[in-house]
VMD Tcl script that builds the backbone (N, CA, C; Angstrom):
set m [mol new atoms 519]
animate dup $m
set s [atomselect $m all]
$s set {name element resname resid chain x y z} {
  {N N MET 1 A -10.485 -10.133 13.228}
  {CA C MET 1 A -10.574 -8.801 12.638}
  {C C MET 1 A -9.183 -8.208 12.518}
  {N N ILE 2 A -8.906 -7.597 11.391}
  {CA C ILE 2 A -7.637 -6.925 11.157}
  {C C ILE 2 A -7.893 -5.424 11.230}
  {N N CYS 3 A -7.130 -4.752 12.063}
  {CA C CYS 3 A -7.148 -3.296 12.140}
  {C C CYS 3 A -5.688 -2.873 12.176}
  {N N ASN 4 A -5.167 -2.498 11.024}
  {CA C ASN 4 A -3.758 -2.189 10.866}
  {C C ASN 4 A -3.652 -0.743 10.415}
  {N N VAL 5 A -3.055 0.119 11.252}
  {CA C VAL 5 A -3.028 1.560 10.971}
  {C C VAL 5 A -1.583 2.068 10.989}
  {N N HIS 6 A -1.259 2.876 9.989}
  {CA C HIS 6 A 0.037 3.556 9.904}
  {C C HIS 6 A -0.226 5.046 9.772}
  {N N LEU 7 A 0.545 5.854 10.494}
  {CA C LEU 7 A 0.399 7.306 10.466}
  {C C LEU 7 A 1.740 7.955 10.180}
  {N N ARG 8 A 1.702 9.081 9.459}
  {CA C ARG 8 A 2.924 9.857 9.253}
  {C C ARG 8 A 2.559 11.327 9.288}
  {N N ALA 9 A 3.111 12.043 10.249}
  {CA C ALA 9 A 2.943 13.497 10.319}
  {C C ALA 9 A 3.833 14.135 9.262}
  {N N LEU 10 A 3.274 15.085 8.554}
  {CA C LEU 10 A 4.013 15.793 7.509}
  {C C LEU 10 A 3.883 17.299 7.749}
  {N N PRO 11 A 5.003 18.029 7.767}
  {CA C PRO 11 A 4.950 19.470 8.039}
  {C C PRO 11 A 4.644 20.292 6.782}
  {N N VAL 12 A 3.572 19.900 6.100}
  {CA C VAL 12 A 3.126 20.606 4.899}
  {C C VAL 12 A 1.597 20.693 4.936}
  {N N PRO 13 A 1.017 21.662 4.219}
  {CA C PRO 13 A -0.448 21.729 4.168}
  {C C PRO 13 A -1.043 20.438 3.609}
  {N N ALA 14 A -2.218 20.104 4.068}
  {CA C ALA 14 A -2.898 18.885 3.615}
  {C C ALA 14 A -3.066 18.865 2.098}
  {N N GLU 15 A -3.225 20.034 1.488}
  {CA C GLU 15 A -3.405 20.094 0.042}
  {C C GLU 15 A -2.179 19.583 -0.713}
  {N N VAL 16 A -1.000 19.801 -0.160}
  {CA C VAL 16 A 0.238 19.340 -0.800}
  {C C VAL 16 A 0.300 17.812 -0.769}
  {N N ALA 17 A 0.086 17.232 0.400}
  {CA C ALA 17 A 0.099 15.769 0.521}
  {C C ALA 17 A -1.049 15.156 -0.270}
  {N N GLY 18 A -2.204 15.806 -0.248}
  {CA C GLY 18 A -3.363 15.302 -0.981}
  {C C GLY 18 A -3.119 15.228 -2.475}
  {N N ALA 19 A -2.434 16.230 -3.023}
  {CA C ALA 19 A -2.128 16.224 -4.458}
  {C C ALA 19 A -1.223 15.038 -4.806}
  {N N LEU 20 A -0.277 14.722 -3.940}
  {CA C LEU 20 A 0.582 13.562 -4.181}
  {C C LEU 20 A -0.202 12.266 -4.070}
  {N N LEU 21 A -1.089 12.187 -3.098}
  {CA C LEU 21 A -1.917 10.994 -2.943}
  {C C LEU 21 A -2.799 10.780 -4.170}
  {N N ASP 22 A -3.295 11.845 -4.764}
  {CA C ASP 22 A -4.140 11.724 -5.955}
  {C C ASP 22 A -3.413 11.039 -7.110}
  {N N GLY 23 A -2.092 11.114 -7.139}
  {CA C GLY 23 A -1.317 10.491 -8.217}
  {C C GLY 23 A -0.747 9.138 -7.854}
  {N N VAL 24 A -1.186 8.551 -6.755}
  {CA C VAL 24 A -0.575 7.318 -6.243}
  {C C VAL 24 A -0.615 6.165 -7.246}
  {N N ALA 25 A -1.600 6.132 -8.134}
  {CA C ALA 25 A -1.700 5.035 -9.094}
  {C C ALA 25 A -1.149 5.386 -10.470}
  {N N GLU 26 A -0.581 6.559 -10.621}
  {CA C GLU 26 A -0.033 6.957 -11.914}
  {C C GLU 26 A 1.377 6.408 -12.079}
  {N N PRO 27 A 1.701 5.909 -13.272}
  {CA C PRO 27 A 3.062 5.410 -13.496}
  {C C PRO 27 A 4.097 6.495 -13.207}
  {N N GLY 28 A 5.162 6.111 -12.528}
  {CA C GLY 28 A 6.247 7.040 -12.247}
  {C C GLY 28 A 5.973 8.018 -11.127}
  {N N ASN 29 A 4.882 7.833 -10.382}
  {CA C ASN 29 A 4.603 8.766 -9.291}
  {C C ASN 29 A 5.686 8.640 -8.229}
  {N N PRO 30 A 5.967 9.714 -7.491}
  {CA C PRO 30 A 7.074 9.680 -6.532}
  {C C PRO 30 A 6.752 8.984 -5.215}
  {N N VAL 31 A 5.502 8.563 -5.015}
  {CA C VAL 31 A 5.087 8.048 -3.714}
  {C C VAL 31 A 5.073 6.519 -3.649}
  {N N TRP 32 A 4.474 5.874 -4.645}
  {CA C TRP 32 A 4.379 4.403 -4.586}
  {C C TRP 32 A 5.782 3.802 -4.647}
  {N N PRO 33 A 6.113 2.873 -3.732}
  {CA C PRO 33 A 7.498 2.393 -3.601}
  {C C PRO 33 A 7.918 1.317 -4.606}
  {N N THR 34 A 7.867 1.659 -5.884}
  {CA C THR 34 A 8.437 0.763 -6.891}
  {C C THR 34 A 9.885 1.177 -7.087}
  {N N PRO 35 A 10.785 0.358 -7.464}
  {CA C PRO 35 A 10.632 -1.021 -7.905}
  {C C PRO 35 A 10.694 -2.051 -6.767}
  {N N ASP 36 A 10.825 -1.621 -5.527}
  {CA C ASP 36 A 10.926 -2.574 -4.424}
  {C C ASP 36 A 9.649 -3.375 -4.212}
  {N N TRP 37 A 8.510 -2.818 -4.605}
  {CA C TRP 37 A 7.220 -3.468 -4.417}
  {C C TRP 37 A 6.460 -3.397 -5.733}
  {N N PRO 38 A 5.522 -4.341 -5.958}
  {CA C PRO 38 A 4.742 -4.299 -7.213}
  {C C PRO 38 A 4.001 -2.976 -7.357}
  {N N ALA 39 A 3.967 -2.476 -8.581}
  {CA C ALA 39 A 3.299 -1.202 -8.862}
  {C C ALA 39 A 1.800 -1.310 -8.637}
  {N N LEU 40 A 1.195 -0.198 -8.232}
  {CA C LEU 40 A -0.259 -0.087 -8.143}
  {C C LEU 40 A -0.753 0.240 -9.548}
  {N N VAL 41 A -1.577 -0.646 -10.116}
  {CA C VAL 41 A -2.078 -0.470 -11.476}
  {C C VAL 41 A -3.600 -0.549 -11.442}
  {N N LEU 42 A -4.238 0.460 -12.012}
  {CA C LEU 42 A -5.699 0.492 -12.096}
  {C C LEU 42 A -6.120 0.479 -13.559}
  {N N ASP 43 A -7.360 0.066 -13.808}
  {CA C ASP 43 A -7.851 -0.023 -15.180}
  {C C ASP 43 A -8.209 1.331 -15.783}
  {N N ARG 44 A -8.197 2.361 -14.972}
  {CA C ARG 44 A -8.483 3.733 -15.431}
  {C C ARG 44 A -7.959 4.684 -14.366}
  {N N PRO 45 A -7.992 5.981 -14.617}
  {CA C PRO 45 A -7.514 6.913 -13.594}
  {C C PRO 45 A -8.251 6.715 -12.271}
  {N N LEU 46 A -7.578 7.071 -11.200}
  {CA C LEU 46 A -8.130 6.917 -9.861}
  {C C LEU 46 A -9.484 7.601 -9.759}
  {N N ALA 47 A -10.505 6.818 -9.437}
  {CA C ALA 47 A -11.884 7.306 -9.286}
  {C C ALA 47 A -12.705 6.173 -8.699}
  {N N ASP 48 A -13.864 6.496 -8.159}
  {CA C ASP 48 A -14.767 5.443 -7.700}
  {C C ASP 48 A -14.996 4.465 -8.848}
  {N N GLY 49 A -14.886 3.178 -8.551}
  {CA C GLY 49 A -15.102 2.142 -9.557}
  {C C GLY 49 A -13.848 1.666 -10.259}
  {N N ALA 50 A -12.740 2.402 -10.134}
  {CA C ALA 50 A -11.489 1.949 -10.756}
  {C C ALA 50 A -11.075 0.629 -10.110}
  {N N GLU 51 A -10.694 -0.339 -10.951}
  {CA C GLU 51 A -10.314 -1.655 -10.461}
  {C C GLU 51 A -8.860 -1.933 -10.760}
  {N N GLY 52 A -8.242 -2.720 -9.912}
  {CA C GLY 52 A -6.851 -3.102 -10.132}
  {C C GLY 52 A -6.237 -3.613 -8.860}
  {N N GLY 53 A -5.006 -3.195 -8.635}
  {CA C GLY 53 A -4.310 -3.624 -7.437}
  {C C GLY 53 A -2.814 -3.590 -7.631}
  {N N HIS 54 A -2.120 -4.270 -6.743}
  {CA C HIS 54 A -0.674 -4.411 -6.850}
  {C C HIS 54 A -0.327 -5.861 -6.545}
  {N N GLY 55 A 0.535 -6.435 -7.387}
  {CA C GLY 55 A 0.843 -7.844 -7.227}
  {C C GLY 55 A -0.422 -8.670 -7.367}
  {N N ARG 56 A -0.625 -9.598 -6.444}
  {CA C ARG 56 A -1.806 -10.465 -6.480}
  {C C ARG 56 A -2.995 -9.852 -5.744}
  {N N ASN 57 A -2.829 -8.702 -5.149}
  {CA C ASN 57 A -3.890 -8.048 -4.380}
  {C C ASN 57 A -4.816 -7.295 -5.324}
  {N N ARG 58 A -6.071 -7.688 -5.375}
  {CA C ARG 58 A -7.051 -7.065 -6.265}
  {C C ARG 58 A -8.100 -6.336 -5.436}
  {N N TYR 59 A -8.479 -5.161 -5.924}
  {CA C TYR 59 A -9.480 -4.384 -5.218}
  {C C TYR 59 A -10.100 -3.352 -6.139}
  {N N THR 60 A -11.137 -2.701 -5.616}
  {CA C THR 60 A -11.869 -1.666 -6.346}
  {C C THR 60 A -11.875 -0.397 -5.508}
  {N N CYS 61 A -11.676 0.739 -6.163}
  {CA C CYS 61 A -11.772 2.024 -5.467}
  {C C CYS 61 A -13.252 2.281 -5.164}
  {N N THR 62 A -13.568 2.393 -3.894}
  {CA C THR 62 A -14.969 2.563 -3.487}
  {C C THR 62 A -15.251 3.913 -2.840}
  {N N ASN 63 A -14.214 4.709 -2.618}
  {CA C ASN 63 A -14.447 6.046 -2.059}
  {C C ASN 63 A -13.230 6.906 -2.378}
  {N N TYR 64 A -13.383 7.747 -3.365}
  {CA C TYR 64 A -12.302 8.660 -3.732}
  {C C TYR 64 A -12.773 10.084 -3.537}
  {N N GLN 65 A -12.085 10.801 -2.654}
  {CA C GLN 65 A -12.331 12.219 -2.418}
  {C C GLN 65 A -11.012 12.926 -2.734}
  {N N PRO 66 A -10.908 13.530 -3.911}
  {CA C PRO 66 A -9.631 14.113 -4.332}
  {C C PRO 66 A -8.976 14.956 -3.241}
  {N N GLY 67 A -7.686 14.682 -3.052}
  {CA C GLY 67 A -6.904 15.430 -2.075}
  {C C GLY 67 A -7.149 15.050 -0.633}
  {N N ARG 68 A -8.083 14.113 -0.393}
  {CA C ARG 68 A -8.430 13.794 0.996}
  {C C ARG 68 A -8.446 12.305 1.312}
  {N N ARG 69 A -9.019 11.490 0.419}
  {CA C ARG 69 A -9.240 10.084 0.767}
  {C C ARG 69 A -9.246 9.190 -0.467}
  {N N VAL 70 A -8.625 8.021 -0.317}
  {CA C VAL 70 A -8.686 6.966 -1.319}
  {C C VAL 70 A -8.957 5.672 -0.565}
  {N N GLU 71 A -10.111 5.065 -0.849}
  {CA C GLU 71 A -10.467 3.801 -0.191}
  {C C GLU 71 A -10.636 2.723 -1.243}
  {N N PHE 72 A -10.072 1.558 -0.955}
  {CA C PHE 72 A -10.199 0.400 -1.818}
  {C C PHE 72 A -10.882 -0.718 -1.043}
  {N N THR 73 A -11.761 -1.456 -1.723}
  {CA C THR 73 A -12.408 -2.619 -1.139}
  {C C THR 73 A -11.823 -3.862 -1.789}
  {N N PHE 74 A -11.431 -4.817 -0.956}
  {CA C PHE 74 A -10.843 -6.051 -1.459}
  {C C PHE 74 A -11.831 -6.784 -2.350}
  {N N GLY 75 A -11.316 -7.400 -3.421}
  {CA C GLY 75 A -12.142 -8.163 -4.346}
  {C C GLY 75 A -12.588 -9.488 -3.752}
  {N N PRO 76 A -13.578 -10.131 -4.392}
  {CA C PRO 76 A -14.122 -11.386 -3.859}
  {C C PRO 76 A -13.111 -12.531 -3.837}
  {N N GLU 77 A -12.087 -12.471 -4.666}
  {CA C GLU 77 A -11.066 -13.528 -4.672}
  {C C GLU 77 A -10.002 -13.304 -3.600}
  {N N SER 78 A -10.042 -12.165 -2.950}
  {CA C SER 78 A -9.087 -11.847 -1.892}
  {C C SER 78 A -9.345 -12.723 -0.671}
  {N N PRO 79 A -8.295 -13.024 0.081}
  {CA C PRO 79 A -8.508 -13.763 1.324}
  {C C PRO 79 A -9.125 -12.901 2.426}
  {N N PHE 80 A -9.444 -11.629 2.114}
  {CA C PHE 80 A -9.991 -10.703 3.114}
  {C C PHE 80 A -11.258 -10.018 2.611}
  {N N ALA 81 A -12.161 -9.745 3.530}
  {CA C ALA 81 A -13.332 -8.925 3.251}
  {C C ALA 81 A -13.127 -7.628 4.022}
  {N N GLY 82 A -13.162 -6.514 3.320}
  {CA C GLY 82 A -12.971 -5.239 3.997}
  {C C GLY 82 A -12.306 -4.226 3.091}
  {N N THR 83 A -11.687 -3.227 3.718}
  {CA C THR 83 A -11.120 -2.107 2.969}
  {C C THR 83 A -9.714 -1.766 3.450}
  {N N HIS 84 A -9.029 -1.036 2.597}
  {CA C HIS 84 A -7.838 -0.318 3.037}
  {C C HIS 84 A -7.915 1.058 2.417}
  {N N ALA 85 A -7.476 2.044 3.200}
  {CA C ALA 85 A -7.678 3.421 2.775}
  {C C ALA 85 A -6.519 4.311 3.190}
  {N N PHE 86 A -6.311 5.342 2.387}
  {CA C PHE 86 A -5.398 6.428 2.714}
  {C C PHE 86 A -6.252 7.653 2.998}
  {N N ASP 87 A -5.920 8.360 4.062}
  {CA C ASP 87 A -6.600 9.616 4.389}
  {C C ASP 87 A -5.547 10.678 4.665}
  {N N VAL 88 A -5.796 11.885 4.164}
  {CA C VAL 88 A -4.969 13.035 4.497}
  {C C VAL 88 A -5.764 13.852 5.503}
  {N N LEU 89 A -5.230 13.961 6.721}
  {CA C LEU 89 A -5.927 14.629 7.820}
  {C C LEU 89 A -5.224 15.932 8.165}
  {N N LYS 90 A -5.953 17.049 8.161}
  {CA C LYS 90 A -5.363 18.335 8.547}
  {C C LYS 90 A -4.981 18.298 10.016}
  {N N SER 91 A -3.829 18.882 10.321}
  {CA C SER 91 A -3.438 19.021 11.732}
  {C C SER 91 A -2.811 20.396 11.927}
  {N N GLY 92 A -3.496 21.403 11.442}
  {CA C GLY 92 A -3.015 22.775 11.485}
  {C C GLY 92 A -2.982 23.333 10.081}
  {N N SER 93 A -2.667 24.614 9.959}
  {CA C SER 93 A -2.684 25.243 8.637}
  {C C SER 93 A -1.534 24.776 7.757}
  {N N ASN 94 A -0.418 24.377 8.352}
  {CA C ASN 94 A 0.738 23.953 7.566}
  {C C ASN 94 A 1.236 22.573 7.974}
  {N N ALA 95 A 0.323 21.707 8.346}
  {CA C ALA 95 A 0.706 20.348 8.728}
  {C C ALA 95 A -0.465 19.403 8.490}
  {N N CYS 96 A -0.125 18.136 8.295}
  {CA C CYS 96 A -1.160 17.126 8.097}
  {C C CYS 96 A -0.612 15.777 8.547}
  {N N VAL 97 A -1.488 14.806 8.543}
  {CA C VAL 97 A -1.122 13.428 8.859}
  {C C VAL 97 A -1.644 12.563 7.722}
  {N N LEU 98 A -0.779 11.704 7.202}
  {CA C LEU 98 A -1.206 10.717 6.219}
  {C C LEU 98 A -1.470 9.426 6.989}
  {N N ARG 99 A -2.687 8.914 6.849}
  {CA C ARG 99 A -3.060 7.690 7.545}
  {C C ARG 99 A -3.401 6.615 6.524}
  {N N HIS 100 A -2.888 5.410 6.769}
  {CA C HIS 100 A -3.286 4.242 5.988}
  {C C HIS 100 A -3.870 3.239 6.960}
  {N N ALA 101 A -5.055 2.725 6.653}
  {CA C ALA 101 A -5.710 1.776 7.550}
  {C C ALA 101 A -6.287 0.608 6.762}
  {N N VAL 102 A -5.997 -0.591 7.234}
  {CA C VAL 102 A -6.647 -1.799 6.733}
  {C C VAL 102 A -7.661 -2.208 7.795}
  {N N ILE 103 A -8.903 -2.300 7.398}
  {CA C ILE 103 A -9.970 -2.783 8.270}
  {C C ILE 103 A -10.608 -3.947 7.509}
  {N N ALA 104 A -10.343 -5.154 7.969}
  {CA C ALA 104 A -10.786 -6.321 7.208}
  {C C ALA 104 A -10.950 -7.533 8.122}
  {N N THR 105 A -11.570 -8.537 7.565}
  {CA C THR 105 A -11.735 -9.815 8.237}
  {C C THR 105 A -11.250 -10.904 7.292}
  {N N PRO 106 A -10.395 -11.795 7.763}
  {CA C PRO 106 A -10.016 -12.928 6.909}
  {C C PRO 106 A -11.259 -13.748 6.546}
  {N N ARG 107 A -11.335 -14.177 5.292}
  {CA C ARG 107 A -12.497 -14.951 4.848}
  {C C ARG 107 A -12.463 -16.390 5.360}
  {N N ASP 108 A -11.259 -16.883 5.668}
  {CA C ASP 108 A -11.134 -18.271 6.103}
  {C C ASP 108 A -9.797 -18.448 6.834}
  {N N LEU 109 A -9.517 -19.674 7.217}
  {CA C LEU 109 A -8.274 -19.959 7.932}
  {C C LEU 109 A -7.049 -19.616 7.087}
  {N N ARG 110 A -7.120 -19.890 5.793}
  {CA C ARG 110 A -6.006 -19.559 4.890}
  {C C ARG 110 A -5.687 -18.069 4.958}
  {N N GLY 111 A -6.713 -17.224 4.894}
  {CA C GLY 111 A -6.514 -15.782 4.977}
  {C C GLY 111 A -5.928 -15.370 6.315}
  {N N ARG 112 A -6.408 -15.983 7.381}
  {CA C ARG 112 A -5.894 -15.669 8.718}
  {C C ARG 112 A -4.397 -16.023 8.811}
  {N N LEU 113 A -4.036 -17.190 8.278}
  {CA C LEU 113 A -2.624 -17.603 8.304}
  {C C LEU 113 A -1.771 -16.717 7.397}
  {N N GLN 114 A -2.271 -16.412 6.201}
  {CA C GLN 114 A -1.508 -15.549 5.287}
  {C C GLN 114 A -1.245 -14.190 5.920}
  {N N TRP 115 A -2.278 -13.603 6.548}
  {CA C TRP 115 A -2.081 -12.305 7.186}
  {C C TRP 115 A -1.054 -12.409 8.305}
  {N N SER 116 A -1.216 -13.387 9.161}
  {CA C SER 116 A -0.363 -13.513 10.345}
  {C C SER 116 A 1.091 -13.821 10.000}
  {N N LEU 117 A 1.308 -14.653 8.997}
  {CA C LEU 117 A 2.661 -15.133 8.717}
  {C C LEU 117 A 3.392 -14.374 7.610}
  {N N ILE 118 A 2.652 -13.815 6.662}
  {CA C ILE 118 A 3.313 -13.224 5.489}
  {C C ILE 118 A 2.865 -11.799 5.208}
  {N N ILE 119 A 1.576 -11.623 4.960}
  {CA C ILE 119 A 1.084 -10.358 4.417}
  {C C ILE 119 A 1.288 -9.198 5.378}
  {N N ARG 120 A 0.973 -9.393 6.646}
  {CA C ARG 120 A 1.098 -8.278 7.602}
  {C C ARG 120 A 2.494 -7.682 7.575}
  {N N TRP 121 A 3.499 -8.519 7.614}
  {CA C TRP 121 A 4.890 -8.057 7.698}
  {C C TRP 121 A 5.317 -7.355 6.418}
  {N N SER 122 A 4.963 -7.935 5.278}
  {CA C SER 122 A 5.301 -7.307 3.996}
  {C C SER 122 A 4.519 -6.018 3.814}
  {N N HIS 123 A 3.235 -6.049 4.160}
  {CA C HIS 123 A 2.390 -4.855 4.053}
  {C C HIS 123 A 2.956 -3.720 4.897}
  {N N ASP 124 A 3.301 -4.011 6.150}
  {CA C ASP 124 A 3.847 -2.973 7.025}
  {C C ASP 124 A 5.102 -2.352 6.424}
  {N N ALA 125 A 5.990 -3.191 5.890}
  {CA C ALA 125 A 7.230 -2.686 5.284}
  {C C ALA 125 A 6.924 -1.821 4.064}
  {N N MET 126 A 5.993 -2.278 3.223}
  {CA C MET 126 A 5.666 -1.506 2.026}
  {C C MET 126 A 5.033 -0.158 2.388}
  {N N ILE 127 A 4.115 -0.146 3.340}
  {CA C ILE 127 A 3.467 1.115 3.718}
  {C C ILE 127 A 4.478 2.074 4.338}
  {N N GLU 128 A 5.382 1.578 5.164}
  {CA C GLU 128 A 6.401 2.465 5.739}
  {C C GLU 128 A 7.312 3.021 4.644}
  {N N ASP 129 A 7.623 2.197 3.620}
  {CA C ASP 129 A 8.388 2.708 2.470}
  {C C ASP 129 A 7.601 3.805 1.759}
  {N N LEU 130 A 6.294 3.595 1.571}
  {CA C LEU 130 A 5.454 4.603 0.929}
  {C C LEU 130 A 5.429 5.895 1.749}
  {N N LEU 131 A 5.279 5.775 3.056}
  {CA C LEU 131 A 5.255 6.971 3.905}
  {C C LEU 131 A 6.599 7.704 3.864}
  {N N ASP 132 A 7.700 6.968 3.824}
  {CA C ASP 132 A 9.012 7.607 3.665}
  {C C ASP 132 A 9.088 8.360 2.340}
  {N N ARG 133 A 8.596 7.731 1.270}
  {CA C ARG 133 A 8.645 8.382 -0.049}
  {C C ARG 133 A 7.761 9.634 -0.078}
  {N N MET 134 A 6.635 9.578 0.617}
  {CA C MET 134 A 5.771 10.765 0.709}
  {C C MET 134 A 6.539 11.886 1.414}
  {N N ALA 135 A 7.219 11.555 2.504}
  {CA C ALA 135 A 7.983 12.568 3.238}
  {C C ALA 135 A 9.084 13.160 2.362}
  {N N VAL 136 A 9.767 12.322 1.594}
  {CA C VAL 136 A 10.810 12.811 0.681}
  {C C VAL 136 A 10.181 13.700 -0.397}
  {N N ALA 137 A 9.031 13.288 -0.917}
  {CA C ALA 137 A 8.368 14.046 -1.985}
  {C C ALA 137 A 7.942 15.435 -1.529}
  {N N VAL 138 A 7.678 15.619 -0.235}
  {CA C VAL 138 A 7.300 16.946 0.273}
  {C C VAL 138 A 8.511 17.657 0.885}
  {N N ASP 139 A 9.697 17.150 0.567}
  {CA C ASP 139 A 10.964 17.766 0.957}
  {C C ASP 139 A 11.209 17.756 2.468}
  {N N HIS 140 A 10.733 16.711 3.134}
  {CA C HIS 140 A 10.978 16.514 4.563}
  {C C HIS 140 A 11.305 15.047 4.812}
  {N N PRO 141 A 12.472 14.603 4.316}
  {CA C PRO 141 A 12.805 13.181 4.448}
  {C C PRO 141 A 12.843 12.750 5.913}
  {N N PRO 142 A 12.509 11.480 6.164}
  {CA C PRO 142 A 12.498 11.006 7.550}
  {C C PRO 142 A 13.900 11.020 8.151}
  {N N VAL 143 A 13.986 11.334 9.423}
  {CA C VAL 143 A 15.271 11.302 10.122}
  {C C VAL 143 A 15.807 9.869 10.149}
  {N N ARG 144 A 14.906 8.924 10.385}
  {CA C ARG 144 A 15.259 7.497 10.385}
  {C C ARG 144 A 14.376 6.778 9.370}
  {N N PRO 145 A 14.876 6.591 8.154}
  {CA C PRO 145 A 14.067 5.879 7.155}
  {C C PRO 145 A 13.725 4.467 7.631}
  {N N ALA 146 A 12.593 3.994 7.158}
  {CA C ALA 146 A 12.162 2.637 7.501}
  {C C ALA 146 A 13.183 1.625 7.000}
  {N N ARG 147 A 13.345 0.563 7.753}
  {CA C ARG 147 A 14.226 -0.541 7.351}
  {C C ARG 147 A 13.428 -1.830 7.427}
  {N N TRP 148 A 13.651 -2.679 6.442}
  {CA C TRP 148 A 12.983 -3.968 6.456}
  {C C TRP 148 A 13.567 -4.823 7.568}
  {N N SER 149 A 12.706 -5.507 8.278}
  {CA C SER 149 A 13.154 -6.417 9.334}
  {C C SER 149 A 13.835 -7.628 8.701}
  {N N PRO 150 A 14.626 -8.359 9.479}
  {CA C PRO 150 A 15.214 -9.603 8.948}
  {C C PRO 150 A 14.137 -10.558 8.422}
  {N N TYR 151 A 12.979 -10.586 9.074}
  {CA C TYR 151 A 11.905 -11.476 8.632}
  {C C TYR 151 A 11.376 -11.059 7.255}
  {N N VAL 152 A 11.197 -9.769 7.036}
  {CA C VAL 152 A 10.725 -9.284 5.728}
  {C C VAL 152 A 11.766 -9.609 4.659}
  {N N ARG 153 A 13.036 -9.411 4.954}
  {CA C ARG 153 A 14.082 -9.752 3.975}
  {C C ARG 153 A 14.057 -11.250 3.653}
  {N N LEU 154 A 13.843 -12.090 4.669}
  {CA C LEU 154 A 13.741 -13.537 4.451}
  {C C LEU 154 A 12.530 -13.863 3.577}
  {N N LEU 155 A 11.375 -13.260 3.874}
  {CA C LEU 155 A 10.177 -13.492 3.061}
  {C C LEU 155 A 10.408 -13.089 1.611}
  {N N ARG 156 A 11.044 -11.945 1.401}
  {CA C ARG 156 A 11.288 -11.481 0.034}
  {C C ARG 156 A 12.238 -12.402 -0.716}
  {N N ARG 157 A 13.259 -12.898 -0.038}
  {CA C ARG 157 A 14.182 -13.861 -0.672}
  {C C ARG 157 A 13.440 -15.144 -1.035}
  {N N ALA 158 A 12.633 -15.648 -0.098}
  {CA C ALA 158 A 11.887 -16.879 -0.349}
  {C C ALA 158 A 10.903 -16.690 -1.502}
  {N N LEU 159 A 10.215 -15.566 -1.530}
  {CA C LEU 159 A 9.269 -15.297 -2.610}
  {C C LEU 159 A 10.001 -15.175 -3.944}
  {N N GLY 160 A 11.163 -14.536 -3.928}
  {CA C GLY 160 A 11.957 -14.416 -5.155}
  {C C GLY 160 A 12.354 -15.774 -5.696}
  {N N ARG 161 A 12.766 -16.675 -4.821}
  {CA C ARG 161 A 13.116 -18.033 -5.255}
  {C C ARG 161 A 11.890 -18.752 -5.796}
  {N N TRP 162 A 10.747 -18.604 -5.101}
  {CA C TRP 162 A 9.523 -19.255 -5.545}
  {C C TRP 162 A 9.120 -18.753 -6.933}
  {N N LYS 163 A 9.182 -17.442 -7.142}
  {CA C LYS 163 A 8.834 -16.876 -8.453}
  {C C LYS 163 A 9.767 -17.393 -9.530}
  {N N GLN 164 A 11.059 -17.460 -9.237}
  {CA C GLN 164 A 12.036 -17.962 -10.199}
  {C C GLN 164 A 11.730 -19.417 -10.557}
  {N N ASN 165 A 11.392 -20.239 -9.562}
  {CA C ASN 165 A 11.033 -21.634 -9.823}
  {C C ASN 165 A 9.784 -21.727 -10.696}
  {N N GLN 166 A 8.803 -20.838 -10.482}
  {CA C GLN 166 A 7.594 -20.840 -11.295}
  {C C GLN 166 A 7.913 -20.511 -12.745}
  {N N VAL 167 A 8.795 -19.526 -12.973}
  {CA C VAL 167 A 9.196 -19.145 -14.330}
  {C C VAL 167 A 9.918 -20.300 -15.000}
  {N N GLU 168 A 10.883 -20.899 -14.295}
  {CA C GLU 168 A 11.641 -22.019 -14.869}
  {C C GLU 168 A 10.724 -23.198 -15.178}
  {N N SER 169 A 9.776 -23.467 -14.318}
  {CA C SER 169 A 8.845 -24.564 -14.520}
  {C C SER 169 A 7.974 -24.310 -15.758}
  {N N ALA 170 A 7.512 -23.066 -15.903}
  {CA C ALA 170 A 6.684 -22.712 -17.066}
  {C C ALA 170 A 7.494 -22.800 -18.359}
  {N N GLU 171 A 8.757 -22.392 -18.311}
  {CA C GLU 171 A 9.616 -22.447 -19.512}
  {C C GLU 171 A 9.913 -23.874 -19.915}
  {N N ALA 172 A 9.980 -24.784 -18.933}
  {CA C ALA 172 A 10.284 -26.191 -19.210}
  {C C ALA 172 A 9.109 -26.899 -19.894}
  {N N ARG 173 A 7.901 -26.362 -19.745}
  {CA C ARG 173 A 6.712 -26.989 -20.338}
  {C C ARG 173 A 6.690 -26.721 -21.779}
}
mol reanalyze $m
mol bondsrecalc $m
mol representation Tube
mol addrep $m
């Protein structure tokens, strides 16, 4: 079982953070960490039933509560069965917490290995980048911005080389 949770306290009303979360899948939004990570692209505006994902990760929006919650369920081709969700939680009249949680089960050994060796580390880095961008967007940048670990930098370099080899191989055909 995977239970991966990230939290970020924000010194702004929940409505402010919620409005930014509502635009998370819109091109050019200030929160999603592009160009460092693949863009979140959906087949229609964020709503229950919207399908899409980022990179090779495919999912469907299964619970959208404007300004409060966005939940996605992994698609059948995913190595995981379960959900990942963003929640904006009130913590006072002028403060909130943005929570991201993955609750899933690997479908097989391949999924378990992918999560343990690759996805968890990249996912953690991407979510921390997103939380930093949310803090910047509400005019409260983090005192210590997230930094990619040496392992994440190694994974990204290796993936970049692999992608380049795939492009060159396709062009040679």
